[in-house]
C-alpha positions as CSV (number, residue, x, y, z in Angstrom):
1,M,-23.6,-77.1,-2.1
2,I,-26.6,-76.3,-4.4
3,L,-29.2,-73.7,-3.3
4,H,-32.8,-74.7,-4.0
5,R,-34.4,-72.2,-6.4
6,S,-37.1,-71.3,-4.0
7,L,-34.5,-70.1,-1.5
8,F,-32.3,-68.4,-4.1
9,L,-35.0,-66.0,-5.4
10,P,-35.8,-64.4,-2.0
11,L,-32.0,-63.9,-1.5
12,V,-31.8,-62.1,-4.8
13,V,-34.7,-59.9,-4.0
14,F,-33.2,-59.1,-0.5
15,F,-29.9,-58.0,-2.0
16,L,-31.6,-55.9,-4.7
17,L,-33.7,-54.1,-2.1
18,S,-30.6,-53.6,0.2
19,G,-28.7,-52.2,-2.8
20,N,-31.5,-49.8,-3.7
21,L,-31.8,-48.5,-0.1
22,A,-28.1,-48.0,0.2
23,A,-28.0,-46.1,-3.2
24,Q,-30.9,-43.9,-2.0
25,Y,-29.1,-43.2,1.2
26,Y,-25.8,-42.1,-0.5
27,E,-27.7,-40.2,-3.2
28,M,-29.1,-37.8,-0.5
29,K,-26.7,-35.5,1.3
30,P,-28.3,-33.5,4.1
31,A,-27.9,-29.8,4.5
32,E,-24.9,-28.7,6.5
33,N,-23.6,-25.5,8.1
34,F,-20.4,-24.0,6.6
35,G,-17.5,-25.9,8.1
36,G,-19.5,-28.8,9.3
37,K,-20.1,-30.1,12.9
38,S,-16.7,-29.3,14.3
39,Q,-16.9,-25.6,13.3
40,L,-20.5,-25.5,14.5
41,Q,-19.5,-26.5,18.0
42,E,-16.5,-24.1,18.0
43,F,-18.7,-21.2,16.9
44,I,-21.3,-22.0,19.6
45,A,-18.6,-22.1,22.2
46,E,-17.2,-18.7,21.0
47,E,-20.6,-17.0,20.6
48,M,-22.9,-18.4,23.3
49,V,-23.7,-16.1,26.3
50,Y,-25.6,-17.9,29.0
51,P,-28.5,-15.7,30.2
52,D,-27.6,-14.1,33.6
53,Q,-30.7,-15.3,35.5
54,A,-30.6,-18.8,34.0
55,L,-26.9,-19.0,35.0
56,L,-27.7,-17.8,38.5
57,N,-30.5,-20.3,38.9
58,K,-28.4,-23.1,37.3
59,Q,-31.1,-23.6,34.7
60,E,-30.0,-26.2,32.2
61,G,-31.3,-28.1,29.2
62,K,-31.1,-28.7,25.5
63,V,-32.7,-26.4,23.0
64,I,-33.5,-27.7,19.5
65,V,-33.9,-25.3,16.6
66,S,-35.6,-26.6,13.4
67,C,-35.7,-24.9,10.0
68,I,-36.0,-25.4,6.3
69,V,-32.8,-24.9,4.3
70,D,-33.9,-24.2,0.8
71,R,-32.0,-25.1,-2.4
72,D,-30.2,-21.8,-2.4
73,G,-28.9,-22.2,1.1
74,N,-31.4,-19.8,2.7
75,V,-32.9,-20.5,6.1
76,K,-36.7,-20.4,6.3
77,N,-39.0,-20.6,9.4
78,P,-36.5,-21.3,12.2
79,V,-38.5,-22.4,15.2
80,I,-37.8,-23.8,18.7
81,T,-39.0,-27.4,18.7
82,R,-37.6,-28.2,22.1
83,S,-37.6,-25.4,24.7
84,V,-35.8,-24.8,28.0
85,S,-36.9,-21.3,28.9
86,P,-37.8,-18.1,27.0
87,E,-34.3,-16.5,27.9
88,I,-32.3,-19.6,26.9
89,D,-34.4,-20.2,23.8
90,R,-33.8,-16.6,22.6
91,E,-30.0,-17.1,23.1
92,A,-30.1,-20.4,21.1
93,L,-32.0,-18.7,18.3
94,R,-29.7,-15.7,18.3
95,V,-26.6,-17.9,17.8
96,F,-28.4,-20.0,15.2
97,R,-29.2,-17.0,13.0
98,Y,-25.4,-16.4,12.4
99,L,-25.0,-19.8,10.6
100,L,-24.7,-20.1,6.9
101,W,-25.7,-23.3,5.1
102,E,-25.0,-25.6,2.2
103,P,-28.3,-27.0,0.9
104,A,-29.1,-30.7,0.9
105,N,-28.2,-32.5,-2.3
106,H,-30.1,-35.2,-4.0
107,R,-28.5,-37.0,-6.9
108,G,-26.3,-34.0,-7.6
109,L,-29.0,-31.4,-7.4
110,P,-29.7,-29.0,-4.5
111,V,-33.0,-29.5,-2.8
112,D,-35.1,-28.0,0.1
113,S,-34.8,-29.9,3.3
114,E,-35.5,-29.7,7.0
115,T,-32.6,-29.6,9.5
116,V,-32.1,-29.2,13.2
117,V,-29.4,-27.8,15.5
118,E,-29.0,-28.7,19.2
119,F,-27.8,-26.2,21.8
120,D,-26.8,-27.8,25.0
121,F,-26.9,-25.4,28.0
122,K,-24.9,-26.8,30.9
123,V,-23.6,-24.5,33.6
124,K,-20.3,-26.4,34.4
125,R,-19.4,-26.8,30.8
126,Y,-20.2,-23.1,30.1
127,K,-17.9,-22.0,33.0
128,R,-15.1,-24.1,31.5
129,I,-15.8,-22.5,28.1
130,I,-15.6,-18.9,29.4
131,K,-12.4,-19.7,31.3
132,K,-10.8,-21.1,28.1
133,R,-12.0,-18.3,25.8
134,G,-11.3,-15.5,28.3
135,Y,-14.7,-13.6,28.3
136,D,-18.2,-14.1,29.5
137,K,-19.8,-11.4,27.3
138,I,-19.3,-10.6,23.7
139,D,-16.9,-7.6,23.4
140,Y,-17.5,-5.5,20.2
141,P,-14.5,-3.4,19.1
142,F,-16.8,-1.0,17.4
143,L,-20.3,0.2,18.3
144,P,-23.1,0.3,17.3
145,V,-23.5,-3.1,15.7
146,D,-25.9,-3.8,12.9
147,S,-28.7,-6.0,14.3
148,T,-30.1,-7.2,10.9
149,L,-27.2,-9.8,10.5
150,K,-27.0,-8.7,6.8
151,I,-23.8,-9.8,5.2
152,Y,-21.9,-7.2,3.1
153,T,-19.3,-7.5,0.4
154,L,-16.1,-5.4,0.6
155,K,-17.3,-3.1,-2.1
156,Q,-20.4,-2.2,-0.1
157,L,-18.5,-1.0,2.9
158,N,-17.3,2.4,4.0
159,S,-14.4,0.7,5.8
160,S,-13.1,-2.8,5.2
161,P,-12.2,-5.3,8.0
162,Q,-8.5,-5.3,9.0
163,P,-6.6,-7.9,10.9
164,V,-5.4,-6.9,14.4
165,Y,-1.9,-8.2,15.1
166,R,-0.2,-8.4,18.5
167,K,3.0,-6.8,17.3
168,E,3.1,-3.3,15.9
169,G,4.1,-3.0,12.3
170,M,3.3,-6.7,11.5
171,H,1.6,-7.6,8.3
172,F,0.0,-10.8,7.1
173,G,3.2,-12.2,5.6
174,N,4.9,-11.8,9.0
175,F,2.0,-13.4,10.7
176,V,2.1,-16.5,8.4
177,S,5.9,-16.7,8.9
178,E,5.6,-16.9,12.6
179,N,2.6,-19.2,12.9
180,M,2.3,-21.6,10.0
181,V,3.8,-25.0,10.3
182,Y,3.8,-27.2,7.1
183,P,1.5,-30.2,7.8
184,P,3.6,-33.3,8.4
185,A,1.5,-35.4,6.0
186,A,1.8,-32.8,3.2
187,L,5.5,-32.6,3.8
188,K,5.9,-36.4,3.7
189,Q,3.9,-36.6,0.5
190,D,5.5,-33.6,-1.2
191,I,2.1,-31.8,-1.4
192,S,1.9,-28.1,-2.2
193,G,-0.8,-25.8,-3.5
194,T,-3.1,-22.9,-2.6
195,V,-6.0,-23.2,-0.2
196,E,-8.8,-20.7,-0.7
197,L,-11.2,-20.0,2.2
198,F,-14.5,-18.2,2.4
199,F,-15.4,-16.7,5.7
200,I,-17.4,-14.0,7.5
201,V,-15.8,-11.3,9.7
202,E,-18.3,-10.8,12.5
203,P,-18.9,-7.5,14.3
204,S,-17.2,-9.2,17.3
205,G,-14.0,-9.4,15.2
206,R,-14.0,-13.2,14.9
207,A,-14.0,-15.2,11.7
208,S,-17.0,-17.5,11.3
209,N,-18.7,-19.8,8.7
210,I,-15.3,-20.8,7.2
211,K,-15.7,-22.7,4.0
212,V,-13.0,-24.4,1.9
213,M,-13.4,-23.1,-1.7
214,K,-10.2,-24.6,-3.1
215,S,-8.8,-27.6,-1.3
216,V,-5.3,-29.0,-0.8
217,G,-4.7,-32.3,0.9
218,G,-2.3,-33.5,3.5
219,G,-3.7,-31.3,6.3
220,C,-3.2,-28.0,4.4
221,N,-6.9,-27.1,4.6
222,E,-6.9,-27.7,8.4
223,E,-3.7,-25.6,8.8
224,A,-5.2,-22.7,6.8
225,I,-8.3,-22.8,8.9
226,R,-6.3,-22.9,12.1
227,L,-4.3,-19.9,11.1
228,L,-7.4,-17.9,10.1
229,K,-9.0,-18.6,13.5
230,L,-5.9,-17.2,15.2
231,L,-6.7,-13.7,13.8
232,R,-8.9,-11.1,15.3
233,W,-10.3,-8.2,13.2
234,K,-11.5,-4.7,13.2
235,P,-14.9,-5.3,11.7
236,G,-16.3,-3.8,8.5
237,I,-18.1,-0.5,8.8
238,K,-21.2,0.5,6.9
239,D,-23.1,3.7,7.7
240,N,-21.2,4.0,11.0
241,M,-22.2,0.6,12.1
242,A,-20.1,-2.6,12.6
243,V,-21.5,-5.2,10.1
244,R,-20.9,-8.8,9.0
245,T,-18.5,-9.0,6.0
246,E,-17.8,-11.8,3.6
247,M,-14.1,-12.3,2.7
248,T,-11.8,-14.8,1.1
249,L,-8.3,-15.9,1.9
250,S,-5.7,-17.5,-0.4
251,L,-2.9,-19.3,1.5
252,T,-0.1,-21.0,-0.5
253,F,1.7,-24.1,0.8
254,N,5.0,-24.3,-1.1
255,L,7.8,-26.6,0.0
256,A,10.3,-24.3,-1.6
257,D,9.3,-21.6,0.8
258,Y,10.1,-23.7,3.9
259,E,13.2,-24.0,6.1
260,N,13.1,-26.4,9.0
261,L,9.3,-26.7,8.7
262,R,8.9,-23.0,9.3
263,Y,7.3,-20.8,6.6
264,V,9.4,-18.3,4.8
265,P,7.2,-16.5,2.3
266,A,8.9,-15.6,-1.0
267,S,6.1,-13.6,-2.6
268,N,2.7,-12.0,-1.9
269,T,0.7,-15.2,-2.9
270,N,-0.9,-15.2,0.6
271,Q,-3.6,-12.5,0.6
272,F,-7.1,-11.5,1.5
């Protein structure tokens, strides 16, 4: 079959345009909260507190918060672009302010961009959430709490965050031994290595904004994050206030340290 030249040229133009549009799409990566959508939903479920009166009145709706994430990952001008009520809007904005962001990326360079986050307030779903998480109000292990949401480094603190273990005398190596399971895919593919995680210890004692700094495949990243989220913390203290603290965790996956898929640490390679 021979295509007539007058038909062939429009086809060429069409494919060229399609290719350019696809290239532009893939060259632009939108801004994203640390940990992506799955961690975003987990954090909202952990942190959200339905306003009492709205819960009593069964007031529901979806709040949308819009902002600019600049090229350095800073959030500018967060505003409510879809409102439910003043009380519910305030709670959505409160939770939003805890999020850290990776900036949008265009052709390998960070750029300013607009982003939105949705907060869905539904009474039945919220009641299921509080039943699962075991609390309806945020319990702070140390008061007062710094309300500025400033994030501190360990060197800036008067007292560093400390993991709280269920068993007396336990340390992190014991915790890892009892809770880590080598990911089946990593085991099958003989994958080992050290996962490094960045995270924030919140004044509530929970870890948030978990970001993989050094990756290992085969499900090791996911297992490291799962283990970290099992821990609760005594928060960092600055000037006699509980504050947000940035920390890192190095967790080594080494097949030589495993017996029957259970972790048996041979050294102090796993540490904060």
